[in-house]
PyMOL Python script that loads the backbone (N, CA, C, O; Angstrom):
from pymol import cmd

cmd.read_pdbstr("""\
ATOM      1  N   MET A   1      84.524  99.998  80.975  1.00  0.00           N
ATOM      2  CA  MET A   1      85.700 100.246  81.563  1.00  0.00           C
ATOM      3  C   MET A   1      86.375  99.546  82.582  1.00  0.00           C
ATOM      4  O   MET A   1      86.138  99.983  83.708  1.00  0.00           O
ATOM      5  N   CYS A   2      86.818  98.995  82.547  1.00  0.00           N
ATOM      6  CA  CYS A   2      87.624  99.051  83.656  1.00  0.00           C
ATOM      7  C   CYS A   2      88.722  99.922  84.599  1.00  0.00           C
ATOM      8  O   CYS A   2      89.676 100.239  83.888  1.00  0.00           O
ATOM      9  N   LEU A   3      88.881 100.423  86.038  1.00  0.00           N
ATOM     10  CA  LEU A   3      89.631 100.887  86.204  1.00  0.00           C
ATOM     11  C   LEU A   3      90.302 100.199  87.807  1.00  0.00           C
ATOM     12  O   LEU A   3      89.833  99.676  88.817  1.00  0.00           O
ATOM     13  N   ALA A   4      91.534 100.549  87.328  1.00  0.00           N
ATOM     14  CA  ALA A   4      91.923 100.238  88.981  1.00  0.00           C
ATOM     15  C   ALA A   4      92.266 101.605  89.774  1.00  0.00           C
ATOM     16  O   ALA A   4      92.743 102.516  89.097  1.00  0.00           O
ATOM     17  N   VAL A   5      92.059 101.823  91.176  1.00  0.00           N
ATOM     18  CA  VAL A   5      92.777 102.940  91.313  1.00  0.00           C
ATOM     19  C   VAL A   5      92.974 101.980  92.657  1.00  0.00           C
ATOM     20  O   VAL A   5      92.679 100.804  92.870  1.00  0.00           O
ATOM     21  N   PRO A   6      93.740 103.227  93.639  1.00  0.00           N
ATOM     22  CA  PRO A   6      94.777 103.748  93.588  1.00  0.00           C
ATOM     23  C   PRO A   6      94.105 104.114  95.308  1.00  0.00           C
ATOM     24  O   PRO A   6      93.275 105.008  95.474  1.00  0.00           O
ATOM     25  N   ALA A   7      94.736 103.097  96.673  1.00  0.00           N
ATOM     26  CA  ALA A   7      94.185 102.802  97.744  1.00  0.00           C
ATOM     27  C   ALA A   7      94.791 102.187  98.848  1.00  0.00           C
ATOM     28  O   ALA A   7      95.178 101.019  98.830  1.00  0.00           O
ATOM     29  N   ARG A   8      94.911 103.171 100.097  1.00  0.00           N
ATOM     30  CA  ARG A   8      95.883 102.620 101.191  1.00  0.00           C
ATOM     31  C   ARG A   8      95.034 101.696 102.327  1.00  0.00           C
ATOM     32  O   ARG A   8      93.901 102.066 102.635  1.00  0.00           O
ATOM     33  N   ILE A   9      95.399 100.935 102.710  1.00  0.00           N
ATOM     34  CA  ILE A   9      95.111  99.451 102.781  1.00  0.00           C
ATOM     35  C   ILE A   9      95.178  99.907 105.010  1.00  0.00           C
ATOM     36  O   ILE A   9      96.193 100.106 105.678  1.00  0.00           O
ATOM     37  N   ILE A  10      93.826  99.910 105.450  1.00  0.00           N
ATOM     38  CA  ILE A  10      93.306 100.311 106.791  1.00  0.00           C
ATOM     39  C   ILE A  10      93.071  99.229 108.029  1.00  0.00           C
ATOM     40  O   ILE A  10      92.874  99.436 109.227  1.00  0.00           O
ATOM     41  N   GLU A  11      93.179  97.839 107.179  1.00  0.00           N
ATOM     42  CA  GLU A  11      92.536  97.006 107.759  1.00  0.00           C
ATOM     43  C   GLU A  11      93.756  95.974 106.731  1.00  0.00           C
ATOM     44  O   GLU A  11      94.240  96.302 105.647  1.00  0.00           O
ATOM     45  N   LEU A  12      93.995  94.740 107.480  1.00  0.00           N
ATOM     46  CA  LEU A  12      94.433  93.638 107.458  1.00  0.00           C
ATOM     47  C   LEU A  12      94.165  92.730 107.919  1.00  0.00           C
ATOM     48  O   LEU A  12      94.314  92.687 109.140  1.00  0.00           O
ATOM     49  N   ASN A  13      93.812  91.930 107.457  1.00  0.00           N
ATOM     50  CA  ASN A  13      93.797  89.961 108.497  1.00  0.00           C
ATOM     51  C   ASN A  13      94.058  89.175 107.529  1.00  0.00           C
ATOM     52  O   ASN A  13      93.454  89.693 106.590  1.00  0.00           O
ATOM     53  N   GLY A  14      94.506  88.368 107.193  1.00  0.00           N
ATOM     54  CA  GLY A  14      95.098  87.946 106.616  1.00  0.00           C
ATOM     55  C   GLY A  14      95.258  88.232 105.422  1.00  0.00           C
ATOM     56  O   GLY A  14      96.058  89.132 105.166  1.00  0.00           O
ATOM     57  N   ASP A  15      94.359  87.379 104.034  1.00  0.00           N
ATOM     58  CA  ASP A  15      94.772  88.718 103.054  1.00  0.00           C
ATOM     59  C   ASP A  15      93.524  89.235 102.861  1.00  0.00           C
ATOM     60  O   ASP A  15      93.440  89.574 101.680  1.00  0.00           O
ATOM     61  N   ASN A  16      92.158  89.537 103.665  1.00  0.00           N
ATOM     62  CA  ASN A  16      91.471  89.772 103.038  1.00  0.00           C
ATOM     63  C   ASN A  16      91.617  91.649 104.150  1.00  0.00           C
ATOM     64  O   ASN A  16      91.641  91.765 105.375  1.00  0.00           O
ATOM     65  N   ALA A  17      91.692  92.939 102.926  1.00  0.00           N
ATOM     66  CA  ALA A  17      91.479  94.151 103.528  1.00  0.00           C
ATOM     67  C   ALA A  17      90.814  95.090 103.468  1.00  0.00           C
ATOM     68  O   ALA A  17      89.950  95.062 102.591  1.00  0.00           O
ATOM     69  N   VAL A  18      90.881  96.056 104.151  1.00  0.00           N
ATOM     70  CA  VAL A  18      89.840  97.134 103.805  1.00  0.00           C
ATOM     71  C   VAL A  18      91.045  98.838 103.247  1.00  0.00           C
ATOM     72  O   VAL A  18      91.978  99.334 103.879  1.00  0.00           O
ATOM     73  N   ALA A  19      90.660  99.115 102.364  1.00  0.00           N
ATOM     74  CA  ALA A  19      91.943  99.704 101.703  1.00  0.00           C
ATOM     75  C   ALA A  19      90.736 100.793 102.261  1.00  0.00           C
ATOM     76  O   ALA A  19      89.661 100.521 102.795  1.00  0.00           O
ATOM     77  N   ASP A  20      91.429 102.351 101.872  1.00  0.00           N
ATOM     78  CA  ASP A  20      90.412 103.799 101.969  1.00  0.00           C
ATOM     79  C   ASP A  20      91.321 104.316 100.543  1.00  0.00           C
ATOM     80  O   ASP A  20      92.549 104.407 100.555  1.00  0.00           O
ATOM     81  N   ALA A  21      90.265 104.698  99.064  1.00  0.00           N
ATOM     82  CA  ALA A  21      90.085 105.335  99.039  1.00  0.00           C
ATOM     83  C   ALA A  21      89.292 106.333  98.474  1.00  0.00           C
ATOM     84  O   ALA A  21      88.124 106.261  98.090  1.00  0.00           O
ATOM     85  N   ILE A  22      90.115 107.330  98.470  1.00  0.00           N
ATOM     86  CA  ILE A  22      89.652 109.302  98.946  1.00  0.00           C
ATOM     87  C   ILE A  22      88.491 109.096  99.228  1.00  0.00           C
ATOM     88  O   ILE A  22      87.717 109.470  98.348  1.00  0.00           O
ATOM     89  N   GLY A  23      87.762 108.387 100.612  1.00  0.00           N
ATOM     90  CA  GLY A  23      87.396 108.215 101.950  1.00  0.00           C
ATOM     91  C   GLY A  23      86.462 107.267 101.947  1.00  0.00           C
ATOM     92  O   GLY A  23      85.740 107.009 102.911  1.00  0.00           O
ATOM     93  N   ASN A  24      86.424 106.367 100.193  1.00  0.00           N
ATOM     94  CA  ASN A  24      85.948 105.559 100.524  1.00  0.00           C
ATOM     95  C   ASN A  24      86.431 104.100 100.685  1.00  0.00           C
ATOM     96  O   ASN A  24      87.133 103.563  99.828  1.00  0.00           O
ATOM     97  N   HIS A  25      86.139 103.650 101.507  1.00  0.00           N
ATOM     98  CA  HIS A  25      86.364 102.344 101.832  1.00  0.00           C
ATOM     99  C   HIS A  25      86.371 101.147 100.841  1.00  0.00           C
ATOM    100  O   HIS A  25      85.502 101.093  99.970  1.00  0.00           O
ATOM    101  N   ILE A  26      87.312 100.199 100.945  1.00  0.00           N
ATOM    102  CA  ILE A  26      86.471  98.636  99.253  1.00  0.00           C
ATOM    103  C   ILE A  26      87.524  97.505 100.731  1.00  0.00           C
ATOM    104  O   ILE A  26      88.412  97.653 101.570  1.00  0.00           O
ATOM    105  N   GLN A  27      86.766  96.647 100.286  1.00  0.00           N
ATOM    106  CA  GLN A  27      87.180  95.733  99.956  1.00  0.00           C
ATOM    107  C   GLN A  27      88.215  94.989  99.537  1.00  0.00           C
ATOM    108  O   GLN A  27      88.601  95.480  98.476  1.00  0.00           O
ATOM    109  N   ALA A  28      89.052  93.778  99.916  1.00  0.00           N
ATOM    110  CA  ALA A  28      90.509  93.981  98.750  1.00  0.00           C
ATOM    111  C   ALA A  28      90.219  92.991  99.036  1.00  0.00           C
ATOM    112  O   ALA A  28      89.434  92.747  99.952  1.00  0.00           O
ATOM    113  N   LYS A  29      90.995  91.830  98.050  1.00  0.00           N
ATOM    114  CA  LYS A  29      91.609  90.227  98.274  1.00  0.00           C
ATOM    115  C   LYS A  29      93.396  90.689  98.098  1.00  0.00           C
ATOM    116  O   LYS A  29      93.851  90.906  96.975  1.00  0.00           O
ATOM    117  N   THR A  30      94.393  90.805  99.529  1.00  0.00           N
ATOM    118  CA  THR A  30      95.259  90.529  99.070  1.00  0.00           C
ATOM    119  C   THR A  30      96.788  89.611  98.160  1.00  0.00           C
ATOM    120  O   THR A  30      97.909  89.849  97.710  1.00  0.00           O
ATOM    121  N   THR A  31      95.868  88.569  98.326  1.00  0.00           N
ATOM    122  CA  THR A  31      96.548  87.285  97.690  1.00  0.00           C
ATOM    123  C   THR A  31      97.511  87.325  96.275  1.00  0.00           C
ATOM    124  O   THR A  31      98.151  86.295  96.065  1.00  0.00           O
ATOM    125  N   LEU A  32      97.683  88.636  95.119  1.00  0.00           N
ATOM    126  CA  LEU A  32      98.483  88.857  94.369  1.00  0.00           C
ATOM    127  C   LEU A  32      99.266  89.546  94.835  1.00  0.00           C
ATOM    128  O   LEU A  32      99.890  89.825  93.812  1.00  0.00           O
ATOM    129  N   VAL A  33      99.897  90.223  95.836  1.00  0.00           N
ATOM    130  CA  VAL A  33     100.454  91.154  96.486  1.00  0.00           C
ATOM    131  C   VAL A  33     100.572  91.173  98.082  1.00  0.00           C
ATOM    132  O   VAL A  33     100.458  91.981  99.004  1.00  0.00           O
ATOM    133  N   PRO A  34     100.988  89.247  97.791  1.00  0.00           N
ATOM    134  CA  PRO A  34     101.998  89.083  99.586  1.00  0.00           C
ATOM    135  C   PRO A  34     101.786  89.572 100.143  1.00  0.00           C
ATOM    136  O   PRO A  34     100.745  89.502 100.797  1.00  0.00           O
ATOM    137  N   GLY A  35     102.923  90.646 100.267  1.00  0.00           N
ATOM    138  CA  GLY A  35     103.946  91.346 100.542  1.00  0.00           C
ATOM    139  C   GLY A  35     103.219  92.717 100.909  1.00  0.00           C
ATOM    140  O   GLY A  35     103.758  93.534 101.655  1.00  0.00           O
ATOM    141  N   ALA A  36     102.123  92.896 100.415  1.00  0.00           N
ATOM    142  CA  ALA A  36     101.407  93.943 101.532  1.00  0.00           C
ATOM    143  C   ALA A  36     100.953  94.225 102.801  1.00  0.00           C
ATOM    144  O   ALA A  36     100.244  93.454 103.447  1.00  0.00           O
ATOM    145  N   LYS A  37     101.259  95.083 103.106  1.00  0.00           N
ATOM    146  CA  LYS A  37     101.089  95.682 105.089  1.00  0.00           C
ATOM    147  C   LYS A  37     100.601  96.326 105.305  1.00  0.00           C
ATOM    148  O   LYS A  37     101.080  97.303 104.729  1.00  0.00           O
ATOM    149  N   LEU A  38      99.468  96.720 106.055  1.00  0.00           N
ATOM    150  CA  LEU A  38      99.426  97.954 106.764  1.00  0.00           C
ATOM    151  C   LEU A  38      99.320  98.837 106.810  1.00  0.00           C
ATOM    152  O   LEU A  38      99.319  99.116 108.009  1.00  0.00           O
ATOM    153  N   GLY A  39      99.114 100.321 105.825  1.00  0.00           N
ATOM    154  CA  GLY A  39      99.535 101.743 104.752  1.00  0.00           C
ATOM    155  C   GLY A  39     100.022 101.301 103.989  1.00  0.00           C
ATOM    156  O   GLY A  39     100.690 101.949 103.183  1.00  0.00           O
ATOM    157  N   ASP A  40      99.913 100.328 103.956  1.00  0.00           N
ATOM    158  CA  ASP A  40     100.106 100.148 101.826  1.00  0.00           C
ATOM    159  C   ASP A  40      99.902 100.779 100.868  1.00  0.00           C
ATOM    160  O   ASP A  40      98.907 100.120 100.568  1.00  0.00           O
ATOM    161  N   ILE A  41      99.984 101.793  99.771  1.00  0.00           N
ATOM    162  CA  ILE A  41      98.641 101.640  99.615  1.00  0.00           C
ATOM    163  C   ILE A  41      98.806 100.786  97.848  1.00  0.00           C
ATOM    164  O   ILE A  41      99.681 101.187  97.080  1.00  0.00           O
ATOM    165  N   VAL A  42      98.209 100.068  97.595  1.00  0.00           N
ATOM    166  CA  VAL A  42      97.545  99.259  96.197  1.00  0.00           C
ATOM    167  C   VAL A  42      96.899  99.593  95.178  1.00  0.00           C
ATOM    168  O   VAL A  42      96.216 100.590  95.413  1.00  0.00           O
ATOM    169  N   LEU A  43      96.797  99.208  94.124  1.00  0.00           N
ATOM    170  CA  LEU A  43      95.476  99.123  92.975  1.00  0.00           C
ATOM    171  C   LEU A  43      95.054  98.247  93.714  1.00  0.00           C
ATOM    172  O   LEU A  43      95.448  97.375  94.488  1.00  0.00           O
ATOM    173  N   ILE A  44      94.047  98.727  93.251  1.00  0.00           N
ATOM    174  CA  ILE A  44      92.902  97.693  93.204  1.00  0.00           C
ATOM    175  C   ILE A  44      91.405  97.694  92.390  1.00  0.00           C
ATOM    176  O   ILE A  44      90.357  98.297  92.162  1.00  0.00           O
ATOM    177  N   HIS A  45      92.389  96.258  92.111  1.00  0.00           N
ATOM    178  CA  HIS A  45      90.786  95.769  90.446  1.00  0.00           C
ATOM    179  C   HIS A  45      89.832  94.767  90.797  1.00  0.00           C
ATOM    180  O   HIS A  45      90.200  93.812  91.481  1.00  0.00           O
ATOM    181  N   ALA A  46      88.679  94.868  90.420  1.00  0.00           N
ATOM    182  CA  ALA A  46      87.752  94.167  90.795  1.00  0.00           C
ATOM    183  C   ALA A  46      87.749  93.274  92.346  1.00  0.00           C
ATOM    184  O   ALA A  46      87.122  92.534  93.104  1.00  0.00           O
ATOM    185  N   GLY A  47      88.449  93.699  92.198  1.00  0.00           N
ATOM    186  CA  GLY A  47      88.237  93.437  93.953  1.00  0.00           C
ATOM    187  C   GLY A  47      89.164  92.451  94.897  1.00  0.00           C
ATOM    188  O   GLY A  47      88.851  91.664  95.789  1.00  0.00           O
ATOM    189  N   PHE A  48      90.607  92.871  94.254  1.00  0.00           N
ATOM    190  CA  PHE A  48      91.948  92.427  94.192  1.00  0.00           C
ATOM    191  C   PHE A  48      92.549  92.905  94.156  1.00  0.00           C
ATOM    192  O   PHE A  48      92.688  93.281  92.992  1.00  0.00           O
ATOM    193  N   ALA A  49      94.172  93.834  95.617  1.00  0.00           N
ATOM    194  CA  ALA A  49      94.578  94.267  95.181  1.00  0.00           C
ATOM    195  C   ALA A  49      95.856  93.336  94.108  1.00  0.00           C
ATOM    196  O   ALA A  49      96.105  92.131  94.150  1.00  0.00           O
ATOM    197  N   ILE A  50      96.584  94.572  93.062  1.00  0.00           N
ATOM    198  CA  ILE A  50      96.701  93.854  92.032  1.00  0.00           C
ATOM    199  C   ILE A  50      98.548  94.325  92.158  1.00  0.00           C
ATOM    200  O   ILE A  50      99.438  93.552  91.804  1.00  0.00           O
ATOM    201  N   ALA A  51      98.817  95.777  92.752  1.00  0.00           N
ATOM    202  CA  ALA A  51     100.098  95.888  92.345  1.00  0.00           C
ATOM    203  C   ALA A  51     100.053  96.897  93.830  1.00  0.00           C
ATOM    204  O   ALA A  51      99.142  97.656  94.161  1.00  0.00           O
ATOM    205  N   ILE A  52     101.549  96.577  94.681  1.00  0.00           N
ATOM    206  CA  ILE A  52     101.117  98.195  95.870  1.00  0.00           C
ATOM    207  C   ILE A  52     102.419  99.064  94.411  1.00  0.00           C
ATOM    208  O   ILE A  52     103.115  98.641  93.489  1.00  0.00           O
ATOM    209  N   ILE A  53     102.082 100.448  95.047  1.00  0.00           N
ATOM    210  CA  ILE A  53     102.660 101.716  94.020  1.00  0.00           C
ATOM    211  C   ILE A  53     102.952 102.615  95.211  1.00  0.00           C
ATOM    212  O   ILE A  53     102.598 102.456  96.380  1.00  0.00           O
ATOM    213  N   ASP A  54     103.785 103.748  94.586  1.00  0.00           N
ATOM    214  CA  ASP A  54     104.308 105.105  95.732  1.00  0.00           C
ATOM    215  C   ASP A  54     103.591 105.622  95.706  1.00  0.00           C
ATOM    216  O   ASP A  54     102.681 105.324  94.932  1.00  0.00           O
ATOM    217  N   GLU A  55     103.479 106.929  96.656  1.00  0.00           N
ATOM    218  CA  GLU A  55     103.401 107.299  97.005  1.00  0.00           C
ATOM    219  C   GLU A  55     102.395 108.318  96.667  1.00  0.00           C
ATOM    220  O   GLU A  55     101.258 108.677  96.976  1.00  0.00           O
ATOM    221  N   GLU A  56     103.504 108.646  95.773  1.00  0.00           N
ATOM    222  CA  GLU A  56     103.466 109.926  94.974  1.00  0.00           C
ATOM    223  C   GLU A  56     102.923 109.226  93.607  1.00  0.00           C
ATOM    224  O   GLU A  56     101.993 108.629  94.149  1.00  0.00           O
ATOM    225  N   GLU A  57     102.866 109.033  92.892  1.00  0.00           N
ATOM    226  CA  GLU A  57     101.866 107.910  92.429  1.00  0.00           C
ATOM    227  C   GLU A  57     100.171 108.471  92.878  1.00  0.00           C
ATOM    228  O   GLU A  57      99.517 109.486  92.638  1.00  0.00           O
ATOM    229  N   ALA A  58      99.981 107.477  93.476  1.00  0.00           N
ATOM    230  CA  ALA A  58      98.690 107.026  94.223  1.00  0.00           C
ATOM    231  C   ALA A  58      97.919 108.898  93.812  1.00  0.00           C
ATOM    232  O   ALA A  58      96.908 109.213  93.185  1.00  0.00           O
ATOM    233  N   GLN A  59      98.963 109.734  94.510  1.00  0.00           N
ATOM    234  CA  GLN A  59      98.458 111.023  94.937  1.00  0.00           C
ATOM    235  C   GLN A  59      98.025 112.043  92.849  1.00  0.00           C
ATOM    236  O   GLN A  59      97.101 112.771  92.486  1.00  0.00           O
ATOM    237  N   LYS A  60      99.715 111.299  91.853  1.00  0.00           N
ATOM    238  CA  LYS A  60      98.646 111.771  91.255  1.00  0.00           C
ATOM    239  C   LYS A  60      97.791 111.147  90.708  1.00  0.00           C
ATOM    240  O   LYS A  60      97.237 111.742  89.784  1.00  0.00           O
ATOM    241  N   THR A  61      97.354 109.842  90.991  1.00  0.00           N
ATOM    242  CA  THR A  61      95.617 109.671  90.060  1.00  0.00           C
ATOM    243  C   THR A  61      94.358 109.914  91.126  1.00  0.00           C
ATOM    244  O   THR A  61      93.236 109.537  90.790  1.00  0.00           O
ATOM    245  N   TRP A  62      94.585 110.603  92.525  1.00  0.00           N
ATOM    246  CA  TRP A  62      94.126 110.824  93.510  1.00  0.00           C
ATOM    247  C   TRP A  62      93.897 112.217  92.560  1.00  0.00           C
ATOM    248  O   TRP A  62      92.770 112.603  92.249  1.00  0.00           O
ATOM    249  N   GLN A  63      94.350 112.468  92.411  1.00  0.00           N
ATOM    250  CA  GLN A  63      93.825 114.153  92.089  1.00  0.00           C
ATOM    251  C   GLN A  63      93.257 114.618  90.580  1.00  0.00           C
ATOM    252  O   GLN A  63      92.584 115.603  90.276  1.00  0.00           O
ATOM    253  N   LEU A  64      93.773 113.557  89.776  1.00  0.00           N
ATOM    254  CA  LEU A  64      93.376 113.481  88.110  1.00  0.00           C
ATOM    255  C   LEU A  64      91.882 112.825  88.393  1.00  0.00           C
ATOM    256  O   LEU A  64      91.025 113.265  87.627  1.00  0.00           O
ATOM    257  N   LEU A  65      91.440 111.899  89.310  1.00  0.00           N
ATOM    258  CA  LEU A  65      90.269 111.459  89.557  1.00  0.00           C
ATOM    259  C   LEU A  65      89.218 112.829  90.127  1.00  0.00           C
ATOM    260  O   LEU A  65      88.032 113.064  89.896  1.00  0.00           O
ATOM    261  N   ALA A  66      90.094 113.460  90.835  1.00  0.00           N
ATOM    262  CA  ALA A  66      89.073 114.611  91.997  1.00  0.00           C
ATOM    263  C   ALA A  66      88.926 115.865  90.568  1.00  0.00           C
ATOM    264  O   ALA A  66      87.751 116.117  90.300  1.00  0.00           O
ATOM    265  N   ASP A  67      89.748 116.450  89.888  1.00  0.00           N
ATOM    266  CA  ASP A  67      89.827 116.832  88.600  1.00  0.00           C
ATOM    267  C   ASP A  67      88.413 116.349  87.844  1.00  0.00           C
ATOM    268  O   ASP A  67      87.520 116.892  87.195  1.00  0.00           O
ATOM    269  N   LEU A  68      88.721 115.101  88.281  1.00  0.00           N
ATOM    270  CA  LEU A  68      87.286 114.953  87.552  1.00  0.00           C
ATOM    271  C   LEU A  68      86.195 114.879  87.464  1.00  0.00           C
ATOM    272  O   LEU A  68      85.473 114.886  86.468  1.00  0.00           O
ATOM    273  N   ASP A  69      85.878 114.767  88.962  1.00  0.00           N
ATOM    274  CA  ASP A  69      85.009 114.780  89.878  1.00  0.00           C
ATOM    275  C   ASP A  69      84.108 116.241  89.633  1.00  0.00           C
ATOM    276  O   ASP A  69      82.900 116.452  89.734  1.00  0.00           O
ATOM    277  N   ASN A  70      85.069 116.997  89.326  1.00  0.00           N
ATOM    278  CA  ASN A  70      85.067 118.215  90.146  1.00  0.00           C
ATOM    279  C   ASN A  70      84.433 119.320  88.148  1.00  0.00           C
ATOM    280  O   ASN A  70      83.853 120.366  87.857  1.00  0.00           O
ATOM    281  N   PHE A  71      85.032 118.214  87.457  1.00  0.00           N
ATOM    282  CA  PHE A  71      84.543 118.416  85.499  1.00  0.00           C
ATOM    283  C   PHE A  71      82.977 118.126  85.284  1.00  0.00           C
ATOM    284  O   PHE A  71      82.096 118.342  84.452  1.00  0.00           O
ATOM    285  N   SER A  72      83.129 117.606  86.329  1.00  0.00           N
ATOM    286  CA  SER A  72      81.463 116.621  86.223  1.00  0.00           C
ATOM    287  C   SER A  72      80.304 117.417  86.082  1.00  0.00           C
ATOM    288  O   SER A  72      79.425 117.497  85.223  1.00  0.00           O
ATOM    289  N   LYS A  73      80.700 118.384  87.906  1.00  0.00           N
ATOM    290  CA  LYS A  73      79.833 118.275  88.375  1.00  0.00           C
ATOM    291  C   LYS A  73      79.943 119.752  88.408  1.00  0.00           C
ATOM    292  O   LYS A  73      79.516 120.296  89.426  1.00  0.00           O
ATOM    293  N   THR A  74      80.796 121.028  86.802  1.00  0.00           N
ATOM    294  CA  THR A  74      81.409 122.156  86.939  1.00  0.00           C
ATOM    295  C   THR A  74      79.778 121.477  84.715  1.00  0.00           C
ATOM    296  O   THR A  74      78.941 122.101  84.062  1.00  0.00           O
ATOM    297  N   ASP A  75      80.014 120.889  84.692  1.00  0.00           N
ATOM    298  CA  ASP A  75      79.457 120.449  83.380  1.00  0.00           C
ATOM    299  C   ASP A  75      77.750 120.076  82.884  1.00  0.00           C
ATOM    300  O   ASP A  75      76.992 120.047  81.915  1.00  0.00           O
ATOM    301  N   LYS A  76      77.875 119.753  84.841  1.00  0.00           N
ATOM    302  CA  LYS A  76      76.202 119.551  85.241  1.00  0.00           C
ATOM    303  C   LYS A  76      75.302 120.627  85.504  1.00  0.00           C
ATOM    304  O   LYS A  76      74.075 120.614  85.402  1.00  0.00           O
ATOM    305  N   ARG A  77      76.023 121.522  85.839  1.00  0.00           N
ATOM    306  CA  ARG A  77      75.833 122.870  86.301  1.00  0.00           C
ATOM    307  C   ARG A  77      75.925 124.251  84.805  1.00  0.00           C
ATOM    308  O   ARG A  77      75.510 125.410  84.770  1.00  0.00           O
ATOM    309  N   VAL A  78      76.529 123.553  83.953  1.00  0.00           N
ATOM    310  CA  VAL A  78      76.203 125.147  82.353  1.00  0.00           C
ATOM    311  C   VAL A  78      75.700 123.749  82.008  1.00  0.00           C
ATOM    312  O   VAL A  78      74.570 124.202  81.822  1.00  0.00           O
ATOM    313  N   SER A  79      75.587 122.820  81.829  1.00  0.00           N
ATOM    314  CA  SER A  79      74.138 122.357  80.434  1.00  0.00           C
ATOM    315  C   SER A  79      73.128 121.797  80.910  1.00  0.00           C
ATOM    316  O   SER A  79      72.413 121.238  80.079  1.00  0.00           O
ATOM    317  N   GLY A  80      72.636 121.723  82.575  1.00  0.00           N
ATOM    318  CA  GLY A  80      71.764 121.546  82.913  1.00  0.00           C
ATOM    319  C   GLY A  80      71.265 122.888  83.749  1.00  0.00           C
ATOM    320  O   GLY A  80      70.158 122.904  84.286  1.00  0.00           O
TER     321      GLY A  80
END
""", "prot")
cmd.dss("prot")
cmd.show_as("cartoon", "prot")
cmd.util.cbc("prot")
cmd.orient("prot")
């Protein structure tokens, strides 16, 4: 399964970006979103920023990922 994750651009040099996704730093190319700028939240898939999204959508996805992580940790404690 492939997943695009939202991440905030924290460094930008040409089309080379470093983005923060819930504390994880991801290197990505911004070639597909030439209007991306420092501070923007982008969806990253396979090393490429593929879309610029708003804060509200990013927050929803980050919360869902956190919920899944918490569920996974709880499930392991119960079954293990």
